[in-house]
N, C-alpha and C positions, 0 to 999 in steps of 0.2 A: 868585531867585538872590541870593547874598550878594555884596556889593561888597567887593573885596579889593585891598589894596596889598601887593606883594611887595618885600622889602628883603633883599638878599643881600650877602655880603662881597666876592664877586668874580663874574665872568661865568660860570665853570663851575658854581658852586653855584646861581646864578640859573637857569641852564638846567634843572638838575635839579629845582628847586622849581617852575618853570613847567610842566614836564611832568606833575608830580604834580597840581598844582592844576587844570590844564586837563582832566585825565583824570577828575576827580571829578564833573564835571557839576553842581556845586553853586554855582559861583562865577562872578562877572563881574569880570574883572580891570580895575582902573582905571589903575594905574601899576605899573611894576616898575623896580627899581634894582639895579645890579651893584656898588654901594658904599653905605656909610652916608651919607645926606645930613646936612648940618650943621643946627644947631638952627633958624635962620631959614627954611631951605628946608622943613624938616619942618613947621613951624608953618603956612607958607603952603599946603603940600600938604594937610594934614589939614583945614584950614578950607575949602579950595576944594572937596574931593571928599567929605568926611565919610564915610569908609569904615566898613563894619560890622566888618570884620576886617583886621588887619595881620598878615601872616606874616613873621616876623622871623628872620633868620639870627643865631644866637647864638654863632657861632664866636669872635668877639672880644667876650668877655662885657662888659667895661667899656664899650666903645663902644655895644654893643647895649642895655645896661641904661640908659644915659643917653638913648638914643633912645626907649626905651619910656617912660621917665619924662616926656619931653616930650610924647609922644602922649597919654599918660594925663591929663596936666594939661590939655591942650586939649580932649580928647574922651573923657571917662571911660566913655562907653557903647560905645567901640570895643574889640572883643575883640582881644587880642594873643596869638598863638601863636608860640612860639619853637622852632625846629628846629635840629638840627645842633650841639647844645651839647657833645656828646661824653660819654664815660663819667665824666669827672671831676666832672660836676655832682652835687651832693648832692640829697636829696629835700626840702630845706627849702622852705617855701612862698615863692612869688614875689609881690612887690608891684608897684607901678607899672603895673597893668593886665595884666601877663603872667599869663594864666590857666593855661596848660599848657606844659610844656617837654619836648621829645623829644630824646634823645641823638643820633638820626639822623633822616633823613626817614622818616615812617611809610608804610605802604601805604595804598591808597585807603579801605579800610574803616575803618582807625584815624583817618584824616584826617576822614572824615565824622562819626565819633563826637566827635572833638576839636572840629570846627567847631560842632556842636550844643551841646556843653557850654560852649564858649567864649562863644558869642553869648548864651546864656541867663545865664551868670554875669555878663557885662558889662551886659546890658540889664535884668537883674532878671527872675527866672523868672515871677513872677505878674504878669499884666496886671490892674491894680486894678479896671478897669471892664468886665471880660469875665465874662459869666455864660452858661454852656452848658446847654442843655436836651437831655437824653438819654433817649429812650423806653426803658422796660423791655421793651416788646414793641410790635410794630406795632399801630396803632389805639389807643394809650394816650392820645392827645390832646396830645402834647408840642407840636406845631405850633400847636394851638388856644390853649394856655396861653401860649406864647411870643408869639403875635400879640396876645392880649389885654393881656399885660404891656407889650409894646413901645408899643402905642397909648396906654396909660395913662401911661407915662413921658413920651411925646412930647406928649400932649395936656394933660390937667390939670396935670401936673407940669413941663411946659415944658423937658424935657431933649432934648438932641441924641442921637438913637438910630440906631444902625446894626444891621440884622438881616443876619446872614450865613447864608444857606441852604446849609449844608454837606452836605445830603443831595443829592448831585449827580445821583443816578440816579432818585430818587423824590420829590423835593421837591414839595410841593403848594401852597405859599403863593401862587404866581402864579395857580394855578387858583382858589383860594379868593377872591382879590381881583380876579379877572378881568383880570389884567395880562398884557401881551405885551411883555416886555423886549427892546429892540433889542440890548443887550449884557447879558451874564450873568456870574456868577461863573466860569463855565467859560472865557469869553474872557479874563478877568483872570488866571486861573491859568495858562492856556496861553501867553499872550504873554510872561509873566515879565518885564515891563517895570518899570523904576524908577517908583515911584508919586509923583505930585505932585497937588495939589488939582485943577487943571483936567483932567488925565488921568483921575483917579479918578472924577470925576463922570460920565464917559462910560459907566461900568458900573452906575451907580446908577439905580434906579427909585424915585421918591418917591411915597408913597401914605399917606394918613391921617396925615401929618406925620412919617412914618418913612422913613429911607433904607434901601432893600432891595438887597442883592446876591442877586437871584433865581437859582435853578437853572433852566436850560432843558431839563434831562434829556437833552441830546444827549451821546452818548459822547465822552469826551475823546480827543484824538489821542495824548496822553501822560499818564500818571498824575501827579497833583500830588504834591509831596513836602513834608516838614515845613517846609522853608525858604520855600516858596511862602506858606504860612499865616503863617509868622514875619514875612515882609515885609508882609503884609496887616495883621497885628496891630500891628506897629511904626508903621505909618502911621495906622491908625484910632484907636489909643489916644490920639493927640494931637489928634484932630479931633472926637471924640464923647465925650459924658458916659457913655454906655452902649453896649456891644457885646453883642448877644444872638446866640448861635450855635444854630442849629436843626440838630441832629445826627441821622444815621441810627442804627439799632440797633447796627451793627457799626463799631467804631473801627478805623482803619487807621493806618499810619505817618504819613500826612499829617495826618489829622484829630486824631491824638493831640495835636498842638500846641494844639488848642482845648480839650482837657480838662486837659492838663498845666499850662497857663498860666492857667486860669480862676480867678477869685476864688472862685467856687462852681460846682459841677456839680449841677444839679437833675435827679435821676432822676424820670421821670414815669411813673406807673402807677395802677392802680385797686386796690381792696381784694381782688381775686380772688387766690387762692393762686398760680396760675401767674405772674401779673404780679409778685407779691412775690418768688417764687423767681428769676424772670428778672432782677429788679432786683438781687438778691443776686449773681447771676452777673456783672452789669455792674460791680459794685463790685470783684470779682476782676479784671476786665479793666482797670479803672482802675489797679490796682496793677501789672499787667503793663506798662502804658504809662507807668509812672513818674509817674502822677498821684496826688496825695495823697488817699487815701480820706477823710481827715478834713475835706476841703473839700467833700464831697458830702453831700447830704440828699435826702429823698424828698418829692415833691409828689404828694399823693393827688388824682387827678382823679375826678369824678363821685362825690363823697363821699356815703355813706349812713350815718347814725348807727346803724342797726340791723345793719350788717354788721361785718366784722372791726375790732376796736377799735384805737385808736392805740398803746397799750402793746404789744399783740400784734404789730402791724406793726413797731414799732421793735425788738422782741425778735428777730423773724425776720430783719430786715435788719441788725441791729447798727449802725444809723445812725438819726439823728433824722428825724422828720417836720417839714419846714419849713413846710408849709401844706396845708390841705385846700380844694379848690375844689368848689362844689356841682354836682350833676347838673342842668344847665340845658339839656336837649336842645332845647327849643322855641326858646330864644334863639339857640343855635348854628345850628340849622337855618334859621331866618329870616335870620340874618346871612349864611350861605353862599348862600342863594337871592338875596340882594340884593348879593352880592359886596362885603361891607363887614365891618369888625370888629364884634364883639359890643358892643352899646351899654352905656354905663356905668350906665344905670338898670336893666339886667337883673341877676339875682342873680350870674351869673358875672362880668359887667362890674364890679360893685361889689367882688366878692372880688379880682379882678385889680387894681383900683385900690388897694385896701388893701395888697396884696402889693407892688405897685410902689412905693407910698409908703414902705414899710419898707426897700426896697432903696435908695431915694433919700435917705431920712432914717432911718438905722438906729436912732436914739434914739426913734422913734415908738412909741406904745403898741400892743401886739399885741392885736387883738380876740379875745375868748374863742372865738368860733365858728370861728376859723381853725385851732384845735387845733395851734398851732405850738409846737415845742419851744423854749423861751426860751434854753436853753444854746447852741443853734446860732446864734441871732441875737446873743446876747451876744458869742460868739467872733468873729462877723463884724464886729460893731461895734468891738471892740477892735482887730482887724486894720486896719480902715479908719482908726481913730484914729491908728495908728502909721505911716501913709503918710508 
């Protein structure tokens, strides 16, 4: 849930705003005011509670604008929504952290859209250290590649890594590693509690140097929403060097947060035509969920040089191939039987280590046998350089 402060011009308008916000089911109200607080009170309030959203009554524009300026100065990542400005307001863009202005109170559907747009605009849409792995179809090996990449980042490359198993129904990572988590990502999403370091650690299972939010595959009592993953990402982005999300085939309203905000979405598939066509369908779904398709690339698993060539794959997908991983069935099978990650001296482990090194050090040289599209990595490197 999003933490919110309500500030109204008078009691009547505050009651109307409270009714709307409570009905949305998206928010956790921290404070509410039936008048505009003075500057010192505002500074103390924002520093004390650090809200994600301030919903501000814009009836008295000059007073409200000054209040917004103070809030933005103290906490630029706090999204400010202004309601009740009246028809006299023009369509000019607002500064001082005010993301959106409504002439009157919106309905709940419009409020939900406004909250989503506002917090993304204030926090920055892309989470720089989030990389999501999306299978083109079941059995593509997305979880295997993610696991190998995460352990390479955490082991030889000494990075702090969080794996988010977002396949809540069919996640297999705990099976593969023979782990039995006491708390799971389901618990974290259901409780909807504010996250802090000690509390967050209760949901973590540490294995092979990686922090895992495992799925326990137990049905949720209530479906997660986009703001549940938003809260998770806002916490994790500050505590980890890399966040790797293991996604199911089907994206929904909640998990769309993990593709919309990813630095890159890696579609995982093989050289089989059905996998390529399904990967193309996944790209269309990314557009539907307002995720930038240009941030997506294809990972070819179980690569065979004799099968469909890289130029053909890229032409069919209209997206670059970011990497090819060798078909190393023997190493994967042995690792699963031992309930441990693929070793780095195996062919797949070596390839995953090279792939992870390029994620961690974008200027590294791309090995020729990775068959990686250099344009994709150049673009990724330029974006990271502009952080």
